mmCIF entry with sequence, helices, sheets and N, C-alpha, C, O atoms, coordinates in Angstrom:
data_MODEL
# 
_entry.id   MODEL 
# 
_entity.id                         1 
_entity.type                       polymer 
_entity.pdbx_number_of_molecules   1 
# 
_entity_poly.entity_id                      1 
_entity_poly.type                           'polypeptide(L)' 
_entity_poly.nstd_linkage                   no 
_entity_poly.nstd_monomer                   no 
_entity_poly.pdbx_seq_one_letter_code       MAETQHVLAMRMRSLRLGHIEEFDTSNPKEWNSYAS 
_entity_poly.pdbx_seq_one_letter_code_can   MAETQHVLAMRMRSLRLGHIEEFDTSNPKEWNSYAS 
_entity_poly.pdbx_strand_id                 A 
# 
loop_
_entity_poly_seq.entity_id 
_entity_poly_seq.num 
_entity_poly_seq.mon_id 
_entity_poly_seq.hetero 
1 1  MET n 
1 2  ALA n 
1 3  GLU n 
1 4  THR n 
1 5  GLN n 
1 6  HIS n 
1 7  VAL n 
1 8  LEU n 
1 9  ALA n 
1 10 MET n 
1 11 ARG n 
1 12 MET n 
1 13 ARG n 
1 14 SER n 
1 15 LEU n 
1 16 ARG n 
1 17 LEU n 
1 18 GLY n 
1 19 HIS n 
1 20 ILE n 
1 21 GLU n 
1 22 GLU n 
1 23 PHE n 
1 24 ASP n 
1 25 THR n 
1 26 SER n 
1 27 ASN n 
1 28 PRO n 
1 29 LYS n 
1 30 GLU n 
1 31 TRP n 
1 32 ASN n 
1 33 SER n 
1 34 TYR n 
1 35 ALA n 
1 36 SER n 
# 
_struct_asym.id          A 
_struct_asym.entity_id   1 
# 
loop_
_struct_conf.conf_type_id 
_struct_conf.id 
_struct_conf.pdbx_PDB_helix_id 
_struct_conf.beg_label_comp_id 
_struct_conf.beg_label_asym_id 
_struct_conf.beg_label_seq_id 
_struct_conf.pdbx_beg_PDB_ins_code 
_struct_conf.end_label_comp_id 
_struct_conf.end_label_asym_id 
_struct_conf.end_label_seq_id 
_struct_conf.pdbx_end_PDB_ins_code 
_struct_conf.beg_auth_comp_id 
_struct_conf.beg_auth_asym_id 
_struct_conf.beg_auth_seq_id 
_struct_conf.end_auth_comp_id 
_struct_conf.end_auth_asym_id 
_struct_conf.end_auth_seq_id 
_struct_conf.pdbx_PDB_helix_class 
_struct_conf.details 
_struct_conf.pdbx_PDB_helix_length 
HELX_P HELX_P1 AA1 ALA A 2  ? LEU A 17 ? ALA A 2  LEU A 17 1 ? 16 
HELX_P HELX_P2 AA2 ILE A 20 ? SER A 26 ? ILE A 20 SER A 26 1 ? 7  
HELX_P HELX_P3 AA3 PRO A 28 ? ALA A 35 ? PRO A 28 ALA A 35 1 ? 8  
# 
_struct_conf_type.id          HELX_P 
_struct_conf_type.criteria    ? 
_struct_conf_type.reference   ? 
# 
loop_
_atom_site.group_PDB 
_atom_site.id 
_atom_site.type_symbol 
_atom_site.label_atom_id 
_atom_site.label_alt_id 
_atom_site.label_comp_id 
_atom_site.label_asym_id 
_atom_site.label_entity_id 
_atom_site.label_seq_id 
_atom_site.pdbx_PDB_ins_code 
_atom_site.Cartn_x 
_atom_site.Cartn_y 
_atom_site.Cartn_z 
_atom_site.occupancy 
_atom_site.B_iso_or_equiv 
_atom_site.pdbx_formal_charge 
_atom_site.auth_seq_id 
_atom_site.auth_comp_id 
_atom_site.auth_asym_id 
_atom_site.auth_atom_id 
_atom_site.pdbx_PDB_model_num 
ATOM 1   N N  . MET A 1 1  ? 19.602 -12.131 1.135  1.00 0.00 ? 1  MET A N  1 
ATOM 2   C CA . MET A 1 1  ? 18.355 -12.540 0.475  1.00 0.00 ? 1  MET A CA 1 
ATOM 3   C C  . MET A 1 1  ? 17.173 -12.444 1.443  1.00 0.00 ? 1  MET A C  1 
ATOM 4   O O  . MET A 1 1  ? 16.166 -11.793 1.164  1.00 0.00 ? 1  MET A O  1 
ATOM 5   N N  . ALA A 1 2  ? 17.328 -13.106 2.577  1.00 0.00 ? 2  ALA A N  1 
ATOM 6   C CA . ALA A 1 2  ? 16.236 -13.117 3.558  1.00 0.00 ? 2  ALA A CA 1 
ATOM 7   C C  . ALA A 1 2  ? 15.907 -11.700 4.015  1.00 0.00 ? 2  ALA A C  1 
ATOM 8   O O  . ALA A 1 2  ? 14.748 -11.348 4.232  1.00 0.00 ? 2  ALA A O  1 
ATOM 9   N N  . GLU A 1 3  ? 16.959 -10.901 4.154  1.00 0.00 ? 3  GLU A N  1 
ATOM 10  C CA . GLU A 1 3  ? 16.756 -9.530  4.624  1.00 0.00 ? 3  GLU A CA 1 
ATOM 11  C C  . GLU A 1 3  ? 15.948 -8.748  3.590  1.00 0.00 ? 3  GLU A C  1 
ATOM 12  O O  . GLU A 1 3  ? 15.041 -7.991  3.935  1.00 0.00 ? 3  GLU A O  1 
ATOM 13  N N  . THR A 1 4  ? 16.293 -8.943  2.319  1.00 0.00 ? 4  THR A N  1 
ATOM 14  C CA . THR A 1 4  ? 15.574 -8.241  1.248  1.00 0.00 ? 4  THR A CA 1 
ATOM 15  C C  . THR A 1 4  ? 14.118 -8.661  1.229  1.00 0.00 ? 4  THR A C  1 
ATOM 16  O O  . THR A 1 4  ? 13.231 -7.818  1.096  1.00 0.00 ? 4  THR A O  1 
ATOM 17  N N  . GLN A 1 5  ? 13.861 -9.955  1.360  1.00 0.00 ? 5  GLN A N  1 
ATOM 18  C CA . GLN A 1 5  ? 12.481 -10.454 1.355  1.00 0.00 ? 5  GLN A CA 1 
ATOM 19  C C  . GLN A 1 5  ? 11.705 -9.866  2.521  1.00 0.00 ? 5  GLN A C  1 
ATOM 20  O O  . GLN A 1 5  ? 10.526 -9.538  2.389  1.00 0.00 ? 5  GLN A O  1 
ATOM 21  N N  . HIS A 1 6  ? 12.370 -9.733  3.666  1.00 0.00 ? 6  HIS A N  1 
ATOM 22  C CA . HIS A 1 6  ? 11.715 -9.173  4.850  1.00 0.00 ? 6  HIS A CA 1 
ATOM 23  C C  . HIS A 1 6  ? 11.331 -7.721  4.598  1.00 0.00 ? 6  HIS A C  1 
ATOM 24  O O  . HIS A 1 6  ? 10.230 -7.291  4.944  1.00 0.00 ? 6  HIS A O  1 
ATOM 25  N N  . VAL A 1 7  ? 12.254 -6.962  3.987  1.00 0.00 ? 7  VAL A N  1 
ATOM 26  C CA . VAL A 1 7  ? 11.987 -5.552  3.682  1.00 0.00 ? 7  VAL A CA 1 
ATOM 27  C C  . VAL A 1 7  ? 10.831 -5.442  2.703  1.00 0.00 ? 7  VAL A C  1 
ATOM 28  O O  . VAL A 1 7  ? 9.952  -4.596  2.867  1.00 0.00 ? 7  VAL A O  1 
ATOM 29  N N  . LEU A 1 8  ? 10.828 -6.294  1.685  1.00 0.00 ? 8  LEU A N  1 
ATOM 30  C CA . LEU A 1 8  ? 9.750  -6.269  0.697  1.00 0.00 ? 8  LEU A CA 1 
ATOM 31  C C  . LEU A 1 8  ? 8.420  -6.598  1.359  1.00 0.00 ? 8  LEU A C  1 
ATOM 32  O O  . LEU A 1 8  ? 7.401  -5.982  1.048  1.00 0.00 ? 8  LEU A O  1 
ATOM 33  N N  . ALA A 1 9  ? 8.424  -7.566  2.271  1.00 0.00 ? 9  ALA A N  1 
ATOM 34  C CA . ALA A 1 9  ? 7.194  -7.940  2.968  1.00 0.00 ? 9  ALA A CA 1 
ATOM 35  C C  . ALA A 1 9  ? 6.677  -6.768  3.790  1.00 0.00 ? 9  ALA A C  1 
ATOM 36  O O  . ALA A 1 9  ? 5.476  -6.497  3.807  1.00 0.00 ? 9  ALA A O  1 
ATOM 37  N N  . MET A 1 10 ? 7.582  -6.077  4.470  1.00 0.00 ? 10 MET A N  1 
ATOM 38  C CA . MET A 1 10 ? 7.182  -4.917  5.275  1.00 0.00 ? 10 MET A CA 1 
ATOM 39  C C  . MET A 1 10 ? 6.636  -3.816  4.375  1.00 0.00 ? 10 MET A C  1 
ATOM 40  O O  . MET A 1 10 ? 5.658  -3.149  4.711  1.00 0.00 ? 10 MET A O  1 
ATOM 41  N N  . ARG A 1 11 ? 7.285  -3.635  3.220  1.00 0.00 ? 11 ARG A N  1 
ATOM 42  C CA . ARG A 1 11 ? 6.847  -2.587  2.297  1.00 0.00 ? 11 ARG A CA 1 
ATOM 43  C C  . ARG A 1 11 ? 5.457  -2.902  1.760  1.00 0.00 ? 11 ARG A C  1 
ATOM 44  O O  . ARG A 1 11 ? 4.600  -2.022  1.691  1.00 0.00 ? 11 ARG A O  1 
ATOM 45  N N  . MET A 1 12 ? 5.233  -4.158  1.378  1.00 0.00 ? 12 MET A N  1 
ATOM 46  C CA . MET A 1 12 ? 3.924  -4.562  0.862  1.00 0.00 ? 12 MET A CA 1 
ATOM 47  C C  . MET A 1 12 ? 2.855  -4.398  1.932  1.00 0.00 ? 12 MET A C  1 
ATOM 48  O O  . MET A 1 12 ? 1.741  -3.956  1.652  1.00 0.00 ? 12 MET A O  1 
ATOM 49  N N  . ARG A 1 13 ? 3.211  -4.765  3.176  1.00 0.00 ? 13 ARG A N  1 
ATOM 50  C CA . ARG A 1 13 ? 2.257  -4.639  4.285  1.00 0.00 ? 13 ARG A CA 1 
ATOM 51  C C  . ARG A 1 13 ? 1.909  -3.177  4.504  1.00 0.00 ? 13 ARG A C  1 
ATOM 52  O O  . ARG A 1 13 ? 0.747  -2.836  4.725  1.00 0.00 ? 13 ARG A O  1 
ATOM 53  N N  . SER A 1 14 ? 2.922  -2.308  4.443  1.00 0.00 ? 14 SER A N  1 
ATOM 54  C CA . SER A 1 14 ? 2.694  -0.874  4.634  1.00 0.00 ? 14 SER A CA 1 
ATOM 55  C C  . SER A 1 14 ? 1.800  -0.332  3.534  1.00 0.00 ? 14 SER A C  1 
ATOM 56  O O  . SER A 1 14 ? 0.898  0.464   3.798  1.00 0.00 ? 14 SER A O  1 
ATOM 57  N N  . LEU A 1 15 ? 2.047  -0.762  2.292  1.00 0.00 ? 15 LEU A N  1 
ATOM 58  C CA . LEU A 1 15 ? 1.229  -0.311  1.167  1.00 0.00 ? 15 LEU A CA 1 
ATOM 59  C C  . LEU A 1 15 ? -0.213 -0.748  1.367  1.00 0.00 ? 15 LEU A C  1 
ATOM 60  O O  . LEU A 1 15 ? -1.147 0.019   1.136  1.00 0.00 ? 15 LEU A O  1 
ATOM 61  N N  . ARG A 1 16 ? -0.380 -1.996  1.801  1.00 0.00 ? 16 ARG A N  1 
ATOM 62  C CA . ARG A 1 16 ? -1.727 -2.545  1.988  1.00 0.00 ? 16 ARG A CA 1 
ATOM 63  C C  . ARG A 1 16 ? -2.476 -1.778  3.073  1.00 0.00 ? 16 ARG A C  1 
ATOM 64  O O  . ARG A 1 16 ? -3.679 -1.547  2.960  1.00 0.00 ? 16 ARG A O  1 
ATOM 65  N N  . LEU A 1 17 ? -1.760 -1.387  4.118  1.00 0.00 ? 17 LEU A N  1 
ATOM 66  C CA . LEU A 1 17 ? -2.388 -0.646  5.216  1.00 0.00 ? 17 LEU A CA 1 
ATOM 67  C C  . LEU A 1 17 ? -2.552 0.830   4.884  1.00 0.00 ? 17 LEU A C  1 
ATOM 68  O O  . LEU A 1 17 ? -3.317 1.543   5.533  1.00 0.00 ? 17 LEU A O  1 
ATOM 69  N N  . GLY A 1 18 ? -1.818 1.281   3.860  1.00 0.00 ? 18 GLY A N  1 
ATOM 70  C CA . GLY A 1 18 ? -1.912 2.677   3.460  1.00 0.00 ? 18 GLY A CA 1 
ATOM 71  C C  . GLY A 1 18 ? -1.116 3.594   4.372  1.00 0.00 ? 18 GLY A C  1 
ATOM 72  O O  . GLY A 1 18 ? -1.412 4.785   4.469  1.00 0.00 ? 18 GLY A O  1 
ATOM 73  N N  . HIS A 1 19 ? -0.095 3.040   5.050  1.00 0.00 ? 19 HIS A N  1 
ATOM 74  C CA . HIS A 1 19 ? 0.702  3.839   5.981  1.00 0.00 ? 19 HIS A CA 1 
ATOM 75  C C  . HIS A 1 19 ? 2.082  4.159   5.420  1.00 0.00 ? 19 HIS A C  1 
ATOM 76  O O  . HIS A 1 19 ? 2.898  4.788   6.093  1.00 0.00 ? 19 HIS A O  1 
ATOM 77  N N  . ILE A 1 20 ? 2.344  3.729   4.190  1.00 0.00 ? 20 ILE A N  1 
ATOM 78  C CA . ILE A 1 20 ? 3.689  3.910   3.632  1.00 0.00 ? 20 ILE A CA 1 
ATOM 79  C C  . ILE A 1 20 ? 4.034  5.389   3.525  1.00 0.00 ? 20 ILE A C  1 
ATOM 80  O O  . ILE A 1 20 ? 5.168  5.779   3.802  1.00 0.00 ? 20 ILE A O  1 
ATOM 81  N N  . GLU A 1 21 ? 3.066  6.222   3.126  1.00 0.00 ? 21 GLU A N  1 
ATOM 82  C CA . GLU A 1 21 ? 3.341  7.655   2.997  1.00 0.00 ? 21 GLU A CA 1 
ATOM 83  C C  . GLU A 1 21 ? 3.649  8.257   4.361  1.00 0.00 ? 21 GLU A C  1 
ATOM 84  O O  . GLU A 1 21 ? 4.555  9.078   4.503  1.00 0.00 ? 21 GLU A O  1 
ATOM 85  N N  . GLU A 1 22 ? 2.880  7.836   5.362  1.00 0.00 ? 22 GLU A N  1 
ATOM 86  C CA . GLU A 1 22 ? 3.083  8.357   6.714  1.00 0.00 ? 22 GLU A CA 1 
ATOM 87  C C  . GLU A 1 22 ? 4.473  7.964   7.229  1.00 0.00 ? 22 GLU A C  1 
ATOM 88  O O  . GLU A 1 22 ? 5.180  8.774   7.828  1.00 0.00 ? 22 GLU A O  1 
ATOM 89  N N  . PHE A 1 23 ? 4.846  6.711   6.983  1.00 0.00 ? 23 PHE A N  1 
ATOM 90  C CA . PHE A 1 23 ? 6.155  6.222   7.419  1.00 0.00 ? 23 PHE A CA 1 
ATOM 91  C C  . PHE A 1 23 ? 7.261  6.964   6.673  1.00 0.00 ? 23 PHE A C  1 
ATOM 92  O O  . PHE A 1 23 ? 8.268  7.353   7.264  1.00 0.00 ? 23 PHE A O  1 
ATOM 93  N N  . ASP A 1 24 ? 7.063  7.157   5.366  1.00 0.00 ? 24 ASP A N  1 
ATOM 94  C CA . ASP A 1 24 ? 8.050  7.847   4.541  1.00 0.00 ? 24 ASP A CA 1 
ATOM 95  C C  . ASP A 1 24 ? 8.298  9.255   5.071  1.00 0.00 ? 24 ASP A C  1 
ATOM 96  O O  . ASP A 1 24 ? 9.441  9.703   5.147  1.00 0.00 ? 24 ASP A O  1 
ATOM 97  N N  . THR A 1 25 ? 7.235  9.940   5.432  1.00 0.00 ? 25 THR A N  1 
ATOM 98  C CA . THR A 1 25 ? 7.341  11.320  5.911  1.00 0.00 ? 25 THR A CA 1 
ATOM 99  C C  . THR A 1 25 ? 7.979  11.371  7.301  1.00 0.00 ? 25 THR A C  1 
ATOM 100 O O  . THR A 1 25 ? 8.718  12.302  7.622  1.00 0.00 ? 25 THR A O  1 
ATOM 101 N N  . SER A 1 26 ? 7.684  10.361  8.116  1.00 0.00 ? 26 SER A N  1 
ATOM 102 C CA . SER A 1 26 ? 8.192  10.359  9.487  1.00 0.00 ? 26 SER A CA 1 
ATOM 103 C C  . SER A 1 26 ? 9.690  10.071  9.528  1.00 0.00 ? 26 SER A C  1 
ATOM 104 O O  . SER A 1 26 ? 10.431 10.718  10.268 1.00 0.00 ? 26 SER A O  1 
ATOM 105 N N  . ASN A 1 27 ? 10.137 9.087   8.723  1.00 0.00 ? 27 ASN A N  1 
ATOM 106 C CA . ASN A 1 27 ? 11.545 8.676   8.760  1.00 0.00 ? 27 ASN A CA 1 
ATOM 107 C C  . ASN A 1 27 ? 12.100 8.487   7.347  1.00 0.00 ? 27 ASN A C  1 
ATOM 108 O O  . ASN A 1 27 ? 12.404 7.360   6.955  1.00 0.00 ? 27 ASN A O  1 
ATOM 109 N N  . PRO A 1 28 ? 12.236 9.557   6.587  1.00 0.00 ? 28 PRO A N  1 
ATOM 110 C CA . PRO A 1 28 ? 12.715 9.432   5.208  1.00 0.00 ? 28 PRO A CA 1 
ATOM 111 C C  . PRO A 1 28 ? 14.118 8.848   5.135  1.00 0.00 ? 28 PRO A C  1 
ATOM 112 O O  . PRO A 1 28 ? 14.399 8.019   4.270  1.00 0.00 ? 28 PRO A O  1 
ATOM 113 N N  . LYS A 1 29 ? 15.009 9.275   6.040  1.00 0.00 ? 29 LYS A N  1 
ATOM 114 C CA . LYS A 1 29 ? 16.382 8.763   6.018  1.00 0.00 ? 29 LYS A CA 1 
ATOM 115 C C  . LYS A 1 29 ? 16.398 7.276   6.355  1.00 0.00 ? 29 LYS A C  1 
ATOM 116 O O  . LYS A 1 29 ? 17.089 6.488   5.709  1.00 0.00 ? 29 LYS A O  1 
ATOM 117 N N  . GLU A 1 30 ? 15.629 6.907   7.374  1.00 0.00 ? 30 GLU A N  1 
ATOM 118 C CA . GLU A 1 30 ? 15.597 5.512   7.796  1.00 0.00 ? 30 GLU A CA 1 
ATOM 119 C C  . GLU A 1 30 ? 15.025 4.641   6.680  1.00 0.00 ? 30 GLU A C  1 
ATOM 120 O O  . GLU A 1 30 ? 15.535 3.554   6.409  1.00 0.00 ? 30 GLU A O  1 
ATOM 121 N N  . TRP A 1 31 ? 13.966 5.124   6.038  1.00 0.00 ? 31 TRP A N  1 
ATOM 122 C CA . TRP A 1 31 ? 13.341 4.357   4.962  1.00 0.00 ? 31 TRP A CA 1 
ATOM 123 C C  . TRP A 1 31 ? 14.317 4.193   3.805  1.00 0.00 ? 31 TRP A C  1 
ATOM 124 O O  . TRP A 1 31 ? 14.407 3.118   3.212  1.00 0.00 ? 31 TRP A O  1 
ATOM 125 N N  . ASN A 1 32 ? 15.051 5.264   3.482  1.00 0.00 ? 32 ASN A N  1 
ATOM 126 C CA . ASN A 1 32 ? 16.016 5.201   2.384  1.00 0.00 ? 32 ASN A CA 1 
ATOM 127 C C  . ASN A 1 32 ? 17.108 4.179   2.683  1.00 0.00 ? 32 ASN A C  1 
ATOM 128 O O  . ASN A 1 32 ? 17.554 3.467   1.784  1.00 0.00 ? 32 ASN A O  1 
ATOM 129 N N  . SER A 1 33 ? 17.536 4.106   3.929  1.00 0.00 ? 33 SER A N  1 
ATOM 130 C CA . SER A 1 33 ? 18.580 3.158   4.300  1.00 0.00 ? 33 SER A CA 1 
ATOM 131 C C  . SER A 1 33 ? 18.069 1.726   4.135  1.00 0.00 ? 33 SER A C  1 
ATOM 132 O O  . SER A 1 33 ? 18.827 0.840   3.739  1.00 0.00 ? 33 SER A O  1 
ATOM 133 N N  . TYR A 1 34 ? 16.794 1.495   4.435  1.00 0.00 ? 34 TYR A N  1 
ATOM 134 C CA . TYR A 1 34 ? 16.219 0.163   4.267  1.00 0.00 ? 34 TYR A CA 1 
ATOM 135 C C  . TYR A 1 34 ? 16.038 -0.168  2.792  1.00 0.00 ? 34 TYR A C  1 
ATOM 136 O O  . TYR A 1 34 ? 16.253 -1.305  2.372  1.00 0.00 ? 34 TYR A O  1 
ATOM 137 N N  . ALA A 1 35 ? 15.644 0.825   2.016  1.00 0.00 ? 35 ALA A N  1 
ATOM 138 C CA . ALA A 1 35 ? 15.367 0.606   0.597  1.00 0.00 ? 35 ALA A CA 1 
ATOM 139 C C  . ALA A 1 35 ? 16.654 0.311   -0.179 1.00 0.00 ? 35 ALA A C  1 
ATOM 140 O O  . ALA A 1 35 ? 16.627 -0.425  -1.166 1.00 0.00 ? 35 ALA A O  1 
ATOM 141 N N  . SER A 1 36 ? 17.776 0.881   0.261  1.00 0.00 ? 36 SER A N  1 
ATOM 142 C CA . SER A 1 36 ? 19.038 0.714   -0.459 1.00 0.00 ? 36 SER A CA 1 
ATOM 143 C C  . SER A 1 36 ? 19.478 -0.747  -0.467 1.00 0.00 ? 36 SER A C  1 
ATOM 144 O O  . SER A 1 36 ? 20.522 -1.074  -1.029 1.00 0.00 ? 36 SER A O  1 
# 
């Protein structure tokens, strides 16, 4: 639970900063592993 909330918080922060696309492109495999 806590881990999921942490991932969601990071995702929301990335969206707010507008860096989510950059992160997605840099580490697609890593991002997918976190999203799963």
